Every structure is written in structure tokens, then in C-alpha cells.
C-alpha positions in Angstrom: -23.2 22.0 1.0 -22.7 23.3 -2.6 -19.7 20.9 -3.3 -21.3 17.8 -2.0 -21.2 14.9 -4.5 -21.8 11.8 -2.5 -23.8 10.9 0.6 -23.9 7.8 2.8 -26.7 6.7 5.1 -26.1 4.0 7.7 -28.3 2.2 10.3 -32.0 2.4 10.9 -32.6 5.9 9.7 -36.3 5.6 8.8 -37.5 7.3 5.7 -35.3 9.9 4.2 -36.7 13.4 3.6 -38.3 14.0 0.2 -36.2 17.1 -0.4 -33.2 14.8 -0.8 -34.2 14.8 -4.5 -33.4 18.6 -4.7 -29.7 18.0 -4.1 -29.0 17.9 -7.9 -25.2 17.6 -7.6 -25.3 14.3 -5.7 -24.1 11.5 -7.9 -23.2 8.8 -5.4 -25.4 7.4 -2.7 -24.7 4.6 -0.2 -27.6 3.0 1.7 -28.1 0.3 4.3 -31.9 0.1 4.0 -33.9 0.2 0.8 -37.0 1.4 2.6 -35.3 4.7 3.4 -36.0 5.9 -0.1 -39.8 5.5 0.1 -40.5 9.3 0.3 -38.0 10.3 -2.3 -39.1 11.0 -5.9 -36.4 9.0 -7.7 -37.3 10.3 -11.1 -35.9 13.7 -10.1 -32.4 12.6 -8.8 -29.2 12.5 -10.8 -27.6 9.6 -9.0 -25.1 7.7 -11.1 -23.9 5.2 -8.6 -25.7 3.5 -5.7 -24.3 1.1 -3.1 -26.8 -0.9 -1.1 -26.0 -3.2 1.9 -28.7 -5.9 1.8 -30.1 -7.9 4.6 -30.4 -11.7 5.0 -34.2 -11.5 5.4 -35.8 -9.6 2.5 -39.4 -8.3 2.4 -41.5 -7.8 -0.7 -41.2 -4.1 0.0 -37.4 -4.3 -0.2 -37.6 -6.0 -3.5 -40.0 -3.4 -4.8 -37.4 -0.8 -3.6 -34.9 -2.2 -6.0 -37.4 -2.0 -8.8 -38.0 1.6 -8.0 -34.4 2.4 -8.9 -35.5 2.0 -12.5 -36.9 5.5 -12.3 -33.3 6.9 -11.9 -32.5 7.4 -15.6 -28.9 8.6 -14.8 -28.1 5.4 -12.8 -25.2 3.5 -14.3 -23.4 1.8 -11.5 -25.0 -0.4 -8.8 -23.3 -2.3 -5.9 -25.2 -4.9 -4.0 -23.7 -6.2 -0.8 -25.2 -9.4 0.7 -28.1 -9.4 -1.7 -30.7 -12.2 -1.5 -32.1 -14.2 -4.4 -35.2 -12.0 -4.5 -33.1 -8.9 -4.9 -31.2 -10.4 -7.7 -34.3 -11.5 -9.5 -35.5 -7.9 -9.8 -32.3 -6.7 -11.5 -33.6 -7.0 -15.1 -35.8 -4.0 -14.3 -32.7 -1.8 -14.2 -32.0 -1.7 -18.0 -29.9 1.5 -17.6 -27.1 -0.2 -15.7 -23.7 -0.5 -17.3 -21.7 -1.5 -14.2 -22.8 -4.1 -11.6 -21.0 -5.3 -8.5 -22.4 -8.2 -6.5 -20.6 -8.9 -3.2 -21.3 -12.1 -1.2 -24.8 -13.1 -2.6 -27.0 -14.9 -0.1 -28.0 -17.6 -2.6 -27.9 -21.4 -2.8 -25.1 -23.0 -4.8 -27.5 -24.0 -7.6 -28.8 -20.5 -8.1 -28.5 -19.5 -11.8 -27.4 -15.9 -11.8 -26.1 -15.3 -15.3 -29.4 -15.9 -17.2 -30.8 -13.1 -15.1 -27.9 -10.8 -15.8 -28.0 -11.5 -19.5 -31.3 -9.6 -19.7 -29.3 -6.4 -18.8 -28.6 -5.4 -22.3 -26.4 -2.4 -21.5 -24.3 -4.2 -18.9 -20.6 -3.8 -19.7 -18.8 -4.3 -16.4 -19.6 -7.1 -14.0 -17.9 -8.0 -10.7 -18.8 -10.8 -8.4 -17.2 -11.6 -5.0 -18.4 -14.7 -3.2 -17.7 -16.2 0.2 -15.2 -19.0 0.2 -17.9 -21.5 1.1 -20.2 -20.5 -1.7 -20.1 -22.0 -5.2 -20.8 -20.0 -8.4 -23.0 -21.6 -11.0 -21.7 -20.4 -14.4 -24.6 -21.7 -16.4 -25.6 -19.0 -18.9 -22.3 -17.0 -18.6 -21.7 -17.2 -22.4 -25.0 -15.2 -22.9 -23.2 -12.1 -21.6 -21.5 -11.5 -24.9 -21.6 -7.7 -24.5 -19.3 -7.7 -21.4 -16.1 -5.7 -21.6 -15.0 -6.3 -18.0 -15.5 -9.4 -15.8 -14.1 -10.0 -12.3 -14.6 -13.1 -10.1 -13.1 -13.3 -6.7 -13.2 -16.0 -4.0 -15.2 -18.7 -5.8 -13.5 -22.0 -5.1 -15.4 -24.2 -7.5 -14.5 -22.6 -10.9 -11.8 -25.2 -11.4 -14.1 -28.1 -11.1 -15.8 -27.7 -14.4 -13.4 -28.2 -17.4 -15.6 -25.9 -19.5 -15.3 -22.9 -17.2 -12.2 -21.4 -18.8 -13.5 -22.2 -22.3 -16.8 -20.3 -21.5 -14.9 -17.3 -20.2 -12.5 -17.4 -23.2 -15.5 -17.2 -25.5 -16.4 -13.7 -24.4 -14.5 -12.0 -27.2 -15.4 -8.4 -26.3 -13.7 -8.6 -22.9 -11.1 -6.0 -22.3 -10.5 -6.6 -18.6 -10.6 -10.0 -16.9 -9.9 -10.9 -13.3 -10.3 -14.4 -11.7 -8.6 -14.1 -8.3 -8.3 -16.6 -5.5 -10.5 -19.2 -7.2 -8.2 -22.3 -7.1 -7.8 -22.3 -10.9 -5.0 -24.7 -12.1 -5.7 -25.3 -15.8 -6.0 -22.1 -17.9 -4.8 -23.4 -21.2 -8.0 -22.5 -23.0 -7.5 -18.9 -22.0 -3.8 -18.8 -23.2 -4.7 -20.1 -26.6 -3.9 -18.5 -30.0 -7.5 -17.4 -30.6 -8.9 -16.5 -27.2 -9.8 -13.0 -25.9 -8.5 -10.9 -28.8 -9.5 -7.6 -27.2 -8.1 -8.2 -23.8 -6.1 -5.4 -22.2 -5.6 -6.6 -18.7 -5.6 -10.1 -17.1 -5.4 -10.8 -13.4 -5.1 -14.4 -12.2 -3.6 -13.7 -8.7 -3.9 -16.2 -6.0 -4.7 -19.4 -7.9 -2.9 -22.7 -8.3 -1.6 -22.4 -11.8 1.5 -24.4 -12.6 1.7 -23.8 -16.3 0.0 -21.6 -18.9 0.0 -23.1 -22.4 2.4 -24.7 -24.9 1.1 -22.4 -27.6 3.7 -20.2 -29.4 1.4 -17.2 -29.2 -1.6 -16.0 -27.4 -4.8 -14.4 -28.7 -4.6 -11.4 -26.5 -1.8 -9.7 -28.3 -3.1 -6.2 -27.2 -2.6 -7.1 -23.5 -1.0 -4.3 -21.4 -1.2 -5.7 -17.9 -0.7 -9.3 -16.8 -0.8 -10.4 -13.1 0.0 -14.0 -12.3 1.2 -13.4 -8.7 0.7 -16.0 -6.0 0.6 -19.1 -8.2 3.0 -22.0 -8.8 4.5 -21.2 -12.1 8.1 -22.5 -12.6 8.7 -21.8 -16.3 7.9 -18.7 -18.5 6.4 -20.2 -21.6 7.4 -19.4 -25.2 4.0 -17.7 -25.8 5.2 -14.7 -23.8 7.0 -13.5 -26.9 3.7 -12.6 -28.5 2.9 -10.1 -25.7 4.6 -7.2 -27.3 2.3 -4.5 -25.8 2.8 -5.4 -22.2 3.3 -2.5 -19.8 2.9 -4.3 -16.5 4.0 -7.8 -15.6 3.6 -9.4 -12.2 5.1 -12.8 -11.7 5.8 -12.4 -8.0 5.3 -15.2 -5.4 5.8 -18.1 -7.9 8.5 -20.8 -8.3 10.6 -19.2 -11.0 14.3 -19.9 -11.1 15.0 -18.7 -14.6 13.5 -15.6 -16.3 15.7 -15.6 -19.4 12.6 -16.3 -21.5 11.7 -12.7 -21.1 13.1 -11.6 -24.4 13.6 -8.1 -25.7 10.6 -8.2 -28.1 8.1 -8.5 -25.3 9.8 -5.9 -23.1 9.8 -3.0 -25.6 6.8 -1.3 -23.9 7.2 -2.7 -20.4 7.1 -0.1 -17.5 6.7 -2.3 -14.4 8.1 -5.7 -13.7 7.6 -7.6 -10.4 9.6 -10.8 -10.0 9.8 -10.7 -6.2 9.6 -13.8 -4.0 10.7 -16.4 -6.4 13.9 -18.5 -6.5 15.8 -16.4 -9.2 19.6 -16.4 -9.1 20.3 -14.4 -12.3 18.8 -11.4 -14.0 19.4 -11.1 -17.8 20.6 -7.8 -19.2 17.5 -7.7 -21.4 15.3 -6.9 -18.4 17.5 -4.0 -17.2 17.8 -2.7 -20.7 14.1 -2.5 -21.4 13.8 0.9 -23.0 10.7 2.1 -21.1 11.2 0.3 -17.8 10.3 2.5 -14.7 9.8 0.1 -11.8 11.8 -3.2 -11.3 11.0 -5.3 -8.3 13.4 -8.2 -7.6 13.0 -8.5 -3.8 13.3 -11.8 -1.9 15.1 -13.9 -4.4 18.6 -15.5 -4.5 20.3 -13.0 -6.9 24.1 -12.8 -6.3 24.9 -10.1 -8.9 23.3 -7.7 -11.3 24.6 -7.3 -14.8 26.5 -4.1 -15.8 23.9 -1.5 -16.8 25.3 -1.0 -20.3 22.2 0.8 -21.5 21.1 4.2 -22.4 17.9 3.5 -20.4 17.3 6.6 -18.3 13.6 5.8 -17.5 14.2 3.5 -14.5 12.7 5.2 -11.4 12.2 2.5 -8.7 14.6 -0.3 -8.1 13.8 -2.9 -5.4 16.6 -5.5 -4.9 16.3 -6.0 -1.2 16.6 -9.4 0.5 18.9 -11.1 -2.0 22.6 -12.2 -1.8 24.2 -9.3 -3.5 27.8 -8.5 -2.5 28.0 -5.4 -4.8 26.0 -3.2 -7.1 26.9 -2.5 -10.7 29.6 0.2 -10.9 27.7 2.3 -13.3 24.3 2.2 -11.5 24.6 6.0 -11.3 24.0 6.2 -15.1 20.3 5.5 -14.3 19.9 9.2 -13.5 16.1 9.1 -13.3 16.1 6.8 -10.2 14.2 8.1 -7.3 13.9 5.0 -5.1 16.5 2.3 -4.4 15.9 -0.5 -1.9 18.9 -2.7 -1.6 18.4 -3.7 2.1 19.2 -7.1 3.5 22.0 -8.0 1.2 25.8 -8.5 1.8 27.0 -5.1 0.6 30.1 -3.5 2.1 30.4 -0.5 -0.1 28.5 1.5 -2.8 29.7 2.4 -6.3 31.1 5.9 -6.6 28.6 6.5 -9.4 26.0 6.8 -6.7 26.9 10.5 -6.6 25.2 10.9 -10.0 21.8 9.9 -8.5 20.7 13.5 -7.9 17.0 12.7 -8.1 17.1 10.1 -5.4 14.2 10.5 -2.9 14.3 7.2 -1.0 17.4 5.2 -0.2 17.1 1.9 1.8 20.3 0.0 2.7 19.3 -1.6 6.0 21.0 -4.9 7.1 24.2 -4.6 5.2 27.8 -3.9 6.3 28.4 -0.5 4.6 30.6 1.9 6.4 30.7 5.0 4.2 28.2 6.7 1.9 29.6 8.4 -1.2 30.1 12.1 -0.5 28.4 13.0 -3.8 25.1 11.9 -2.4 24.7 15.3 -1.0 23.6 16.4 -4.5 20.4 14.4 -3.9 18.7 17.4 -2.3 15.2 15.8 -2.6 16.2 12.8 -0.5 13.5 12.4 2.2 13.7 8.8 3.3 17.0 7.2 4.5 17.0 3.8 6.1 20.4 2.5 7.1 19.6 0.5 10.3 21.9 -2.4 11.1 25.0 -1.1 9.2 27.1 -1.0 12.4 29.7 1.5 11.1 27.8 3.9 8.9 26.4 6.3 11.5 28.9 9.1 11.2 28.7 9.1 7.4 24.9 9.0 7.6 24.7 12.1 9.9 27.0 14.0 7.6 24.8 13.2 4.6 21.6 14.3 6.4 23.2 17.6 7.6 24.5 18.4 4.1 21.2 20.0 3.1 18.2 21.5 4.9 15.6 18.8 5.3 11.8 19.0 5.4 9.5 16.0 6.3 12.6 13.7 6.5 12.4 10.1 7.6 15.7 8.6 8.9 16.2 5.2 10.5 19.7 5.0 12.0 19.2 2.2 14.5 22.3 0.2 15.3 24.6 2.3 13.1 27.4 2.9 15.6 26.6 6.6 16.4 28.5 7.6 19.5 28.0 11.4 19.3 25.6 13.8 17.7 27.4 16.6 15.8 27.3 20.0 17.5 26.2 22.2 14.6 23.7 25.0 13.9 22.5 22.9 10.9 20.1 21.2 13.2 17.9 24.3 13.0 17.3 23.5 9.3 16.1 20.0 10.0 12.5 18.7 10.2 12.1 15.0 10.8 8.9 13.1 10.5 10.8 10.4 12.3 14.3 10.2 13.5 15.2 6.7 14.9 18.5 6.6 16.8 17.9 3.5 18.9 20.6 1.0 19.7 23.5 3.3 19.4 26.2 4.6 21.8 24.9 8.2 22.3 25.7 9.5 25.7 24.4 13.1 25.3 22.9 15.6 23.0 24.5 18.9 22.0 22.9 22.3 22.8 22.2 22.8 19.0 20.2 19.6 18.7 17.4 21.2 20.6 16.7 23.5 17.6 15.7 20.7 15.4 12.0 19.8 14.8 11.1 16.2 15.3 7.6 14.8 15.0 8.8 11.4 16.3 12.2 10.8 17.9 13.3 7.4 19.1 16.4 7.2 21.5 15.9 4.0 23.4 18.8 1.7 24.1 21.4 4.5 24.3 23.6 5.2 27.3 22.3 8.7 27.6 23.4 10.5 30.8 20.0 11.8 31.6 18.0 11.8 34.8 17.8 8.0 35.5 14.2 8.3 36.3 13.3 9.4 32.8 13.0 6.2 30.7 12.6 7.3 27.1 9.4 6.4 25.4 9.6 4.4 22.2 9.0 7.7 20.3 8.7 11.2 21.4 7.5 14.4 19.6 8.6 18.0 19.9 7.2 18.3 23.4 9.0 15.1 24.4 12.2 16.6 23.1 11.7 19.6 25.4 11.3 17.3 28.4 14.3 15.2 27.2 16.7 18.1 27.0 15.5 19.3 30.3 16.4 16.0 31.8 19.8 16.2 30.2 20.3 19.6 31.7 20.6 21.4 28.4 19.6 25.1 28.8 18.2 25.2 25.2 15.0 23.6 26.4 13.4 27.0 26.7 14.0 27.6 23.0 11.7 24.6 22.0 8.3 26.1 21.3 5.4 23.9 22.1 2.0 24.5 23.6 1.6 24.2 27.3 -0.9 21.5 26.8 1.4 19.3 24.7 4.3 20.1 27.1 2.3 18.9 30.1 1.2 15.7 28.3 4.9 15.0 27.7 5.6 15.8 31.4 3.0 13.3 32.6 4.8 10.6 30.5 8.0 11.5 32.4 6.1 11.4 35.7 4.9 7.8 34.9 8.5 6.8 34.2 9.7 8.4 37.4 7.2 6.3 39.3 9.3 3.3 38.7 11.9 4.7 41.1 10.6 5.1 44.7 13.7 7.0 45.7 12.6 9.8 43.3 9.3 10.4 45.1 10.1 13.9 46.2 11.2 14.9 42.7 8.2 13.3 41.2 5.8 15.2 43.4 7.5 18.5 42.7 7.5 17.8 39.0 3.9 16.9 39.0 3.0 20.1 40.8 4.9 22.1 38.1 3.0 20.3 35.4 -0.4 20.9 37.0 0.4 24.6 37.4 1.1 24.9 33.7 -2.1 23.3 32.3 -4.4 21.6 34.7 -6.6 20.2 32.0 -3.8 18.4 30.3 -2.6 17.2 33.6 -5.9 15.8 34.8 -6.6 14.1 31.4 -3.2 12.3 31.3 -1.8 11.8 34.8 -1.9 8.4 36.5 -3.9 9.4 39.5 -3.3 6.2 41.3 0.5 6.6 40.9 0.5 10.2 42.0 -1.7 9.5 45.0 0.5 6.6 46.0 3.7 8.7 45.8 2.1 11.7 47.6 0.9 9.6 50.6 
């Protein structure tokens, strides 16, 4: 195992062999029992990260096991899962640690953890996840002045002490701060003109914040990433204008109705904006004109129109505007020639701008649940398109098939449910198609052409079509290439022999058809004959997949 870099031991393994220390390339080890290391000379290993799943009942030997980790001079990262108080008390022995993660400590609510951790002089990165019923005692937190990264998750009592945010805000060396799902409501001390001057990322997802601060500027002017998702914010404050270095902004799942406070000066460096699941009705041009914007997510709002894209911005790559009230898209949307993903599903669109033909880099196009009937012919230039979702556009089916067949496709995903398809084109182009999934459910297809048998489909869905096949073959939700062979046989298409699959896979698909035939007692003779054919092709596949009770019932 010359390339092995990590190793994980689970369960009651007993003591691990001493020659484990000879695996010098191992840098990561995961354990469920401290005692398993008793025979290993830890001074000889090069482990950099260890993850240990603790137990509720700790023994003195287990605690000594943690202290033994001090012999690993290369150790920098330690993860403790369900550690007891006694485990935590031994941590100051591990002075080499720079990163520590404590998940779900088994301690009482008055346990003072931070005075212990403050004795780890090299600790730079601290993450603590607690159970919802546990309370985190923050006494001594301000002693960890050397911290550069601090993450709290799940503690529901942080909001109870008015000094909590002030203590955290005093850690001036912090570069990364996360306080998630902690019921915080008042964070004004954090959003002050002097707090956290070195902060680069701030994540406050899943709290109860309604407002940030009335300050005109914030202390963390170097901030690059701000996540305020899943709060109750209704107004973007004036202080946002000081965040000129922002690259990522997530304000999704709040109560915003107006985002015009996002001015040009704090969007100069923005690359990713998420404003989904608010109550926004209008998007200012300043957002769409952000010069470095790559991803814009506006899903699940109440937007009725997008402004004309009168910008030279060619950086936008992903545009998510699904589940709004749009009746049209900007005519010059095609000028954003770098776009690779557009999701405009669940709107009120009836047509697409002709400029769509310029989107030659498009890879993903989602337009489900609209009322579009024709796709711009120029979309055939998007030769890298590999995901097309058009379900529930009742008249778009013919245009969609023409687009798909305009280029050879590899690993293509097409959802054409309920798109009004009444016939599959008879063309040799099907031989150049490879579908990961082709969903043709809820259409009006009555048959498949000879040429369709030459396509490759990993998953094909044809339910709820009036196919004129053997009535005893009820199509599965999805079928693969072997299922396609069985299907075209049932349709009486002679091309079935051209579909190359293993006998094993073919027989598995045949047994699925046999199960469907079992719903029709009048087909008993045909079922038995078909079952005999399947068994003769591959008895192993037959025995592993056939419903023996069904076949026995039909035989006798």
C-alpha cells in the first residue's frame, strides 16, 4: 500500500500491531478506541491529524491515551467526538496542536472549557459543535487571543448573555468566524466600526437576527465572505457599503423586499450573490452589472422582470431565477456569453429572446413549468449542453427533440415530461446519443422508430404514454439499456438484436417484464414461455431475480 495516506479503525479491534508505526506515509488516523494504540510507538509516527470517537464512560487508561498523543510531534489537527470532561482536561498536554475540533462534548452546562483550551499556546483553529440541549459556558473565551478561526454550532444559549458577542468581537486576530444555529438575535457589537479588523469570512447562518447595526461602517473591511442565510433580516443596512472586498454574499431565506442598498461600491469584487427565498420584487441593475459576478441566485422570490443587461459584464456563469413571476427575459441576455447554467423554471415565460442563440457555452438549461413552445434554433451552437429540463411546457416537445438531435450527445440528461411529444423522430442521429437519463413520461408517444433502438440510455422513463406494446409489459419507472432491449422486443421492433447488453443484464430486465406480465392471468402461457427463455439464457440471473412464488403460481 505505497500510496496509503489515511487509515480508519472502527469497533472493538483490540490493540493495533506495533508495526503500524512503520507506515511512514500515513498522515491521518481515525480511531474509535484510544486503547488500540497501546502497542504503537507514537514517537515514530508522522500523523498530522487524528479523529477519535469517545465513549460516555471513560477510564483512566483512556485519559492516559490522550496524553500519549503528546509524543506525536507532527500532530497538528485533533478531532474529538463525544469526549468526556476527563478527556478534555488532558488537552493541555498536546502543545503541538494548531487545530482542534470538539463535537458534542459530554459535559455539564457549567463546565469551563475555554480556560483549559487557553493553555494550548499554538492553537489557531477551534471548532465546537454541541447538542441542542447542551449549553456552552463562554467563561475564559477572551483568553484565546491567538485564535484565527472560531466556529460554534448548535449552542442555543449564546444569546442569553449580552456579553457573548462582545467577547467574541474582542478576538482581534480572527480571520474566520462561524456561529451557526445558535439563536443569536443581537449582533450589533460584532457589526461595529472597530470589531474584528482581520476577519475574512463570517457565517451566521440559522440564527434569529432581525437587524445588524446602525453603524455607517464595519470594522471587518477585509471581509470576503458573508453568510447571513436563514435569519429574519428585512433591511440591508448602510454599513454594507464598507464591505468593498466582498466576494461571496448569502442573504437567502430572510425577509428582504428591497435590495437596492447593495450599491456598486460594495459589489466591485463580488463573485457570488445568493438572494433566494426572500420577498424581493425588483432587482437593481447594479447587481447585474457587478464587474466580477459569476453566480447570481434569485430563486423563490416575487420578481416580475429583470432589468436590461446593459453591461459589458461577461463574467456571469450561473443564473438562477427559477420560481419567480417572470413573463419574459431581457432581450440581450445572450450578451452574457460566459453563461453555462440558466435555471428559469417555474415562471410565466412563453418565449425566449432570440439572443439565446449567442449562449454557445451553455451546459445546463432548466425551463420547466413555463409555457414555452419553441426553443431558438441557434441554441444548437451550445454543443456542450448536457442537461436540458423542459418538463411541463406542453408544446415544446418537438422543438426540444430537434435541439437534442442537432449534435452528438454524451452523458446527456433530458427531462421532457409533459411536453406534448406525440412521435419520436425516425433518424440515424439516435446512434450518436448517450443519455444518462431520458425522461419521456406523460406524453402522447404511441411507438418507437427502428432507429431509436441504436441510442444508449442508462435510464429511460416512458410511463404514462399510449405505447402500443404488449399490454402485459407495464413499463418500469426507469429502464436501462437492457430494459430498452426488452421494450423494443415488446413493440415488435426487429432492431432489438442490435442492442448489445450482457445476457445477465438482459435476463434481469426480462424478469422485470415477467413480473409485469403476472398482473394478467390471461397471459399465463406467454409468461411461462418467456420465463423459460430467460432461464435458458442465464440461469444465475434468472434465479437471483425471478419471483418464484409468481412463476410457481402461473405454472401450476
